C-alpha positions in Angstrom: 5.2 -10.7 19.0 7.0 -8.4 16.7 5.9 -7.2 13.2 8.5 -6.0 10.8 7.6 -4.2 7.6 10.2 -3.3 5.0 9.9 -0.7 2.2 12.0 1.2 -0.2 13.1 -1.5 -2.6 12.8 -1.0 -6.4 14.7 -1.0 -9.7 17.8 1.1 -10.0 20.7 1.4 -12.4 24.2 0.3 -11.4 25.9 3.1 -9.5 22.7 4.4 -8.1 21.3 4.5 -4.5 18.4 3.2 -2.6 17.3 3.6 1.1 15.4 0.7 2.7 13.3 1.2 5.8 12.0 -1.3 8.3 9.3 -0.3 10.7 8.9 -2.5 13.9 5.7 -2.8 15.8 4.3 -5.1 18.5 6.4 -6.0 21.5 9.2 -3.8 20.5 10.5 -3.2 24.0 12.4 -6.5 23.7 14.2 -5.7 20.4 17.9 -5.2 20.7 20.1 -5.9 17.7 18.6 -5.6 14.3 19.9 -6.8 11.0 19.5 -6.7 7.2 19.9 -9.8 5.2 19.4 -10.6 1.5 18.7 -13.6 -0.6 19.3 -13.7 -4.4 17.7 -16.4 -6.6 19.4 -19.7 -6.1 21.6 -18.5 -3.3 21.5 -18.7 0.5 20.3 -15.8 2.6 23.3 -13.8 3.7 24.1 -11.1 6.2 24.2 -7.5 4.9 24.5 -5.5 8.1 23.6 -5.6 11.8 23.2 -2.8 14.4 22.9 -3.0 18.2 20.5 -0.9 20.2 23.5 1.3 21.1 24.5 1.8 17.5 27.3 -0.6 17.0 27.5 -1.9 13.5 28.9 -4.7 11.4 28.8 -5.4 7.7 29.1 -8.2 5.2 32.4 -8.0 3.3 30.6 -7.4 -0.1 28.9 -4.2 1.1 31.5 -2.6 3.3 32.1 1.0 2.3 28.9 1.2 0.2 26.1 0.4 2.6 25.2 2.1 5.9 22.9 0.7 8.5 21.2 3.0 11.0 18.3 3.1 13.4 15.8 5.6 14.9 14.8 4.0 18.2 12.2 6.8 18.8 10.5 5.9 15.5 11.1 2.1 15.8 12.7 2.2 12.4 15.7 0.5 10.9 17.4 1.9 7.7 19.8 0.7 5.1 21.4 3.3 2.9 22.7 1.6 -0.2 25.1 3.5 -2.4 27.1 2.5 -5.5 24.8 -0.4 -6.2 25.9 -3.2 -8.4 24.0 -5.9 -10.3 25.2 -8.5 -7.8 23.3 -6.6 -5.1 20.1 -7.7 -6.7 18.1 -9.7 -4.1 15.2 -9.7 -1.7 16.2 -7.7 1.4 14.9 -8.8 4.8 14.8 -7.0 8.1 15.5 -9.2 11.1 15.1 -8.9 14.9 18.3 -10.7 15.9 17.5 -11.8 19.4 13.8 -12.5 18.9 14.4 -14.1 15.5 11.5 -12.3 13.7 11.7 -11.6 9.9 10.0 -9.1 7.7 8.3 -10.1 4.4 11.2 -8.7 2.4 11.5 -6.0 -0.3 12.9 -6.6 -3.8 16.0 -4.7 -4.9 16.9 -5.0 -8.6 20.1 -3.3 -10.0 20.4 -3.2 -13.7 23.7 -3.0 -15.5 
């Protein structure tokens, strides 16, 4: 069993930045790839970024060049640095253990214009 707890969401003006965190606990030895996803009202959940245990990364097209995913394996923590935020980035952001298919509860990010 894996527990994932996100934090760091909030309200920010367009052009601003936020840093999301996701702390993993439980049977963390089995976690390999981790991901961030988001879901806006009325839309499907979409991939934001993924990172392997070795640090390899991939991003959704809409966030490339603005968002950076990273991880601290010693602290069992996943991060998402979000810069140059846009109103269309408004969504609930979820942390996901890619192999084990566990989800966090989500954290709300709201970007005002």
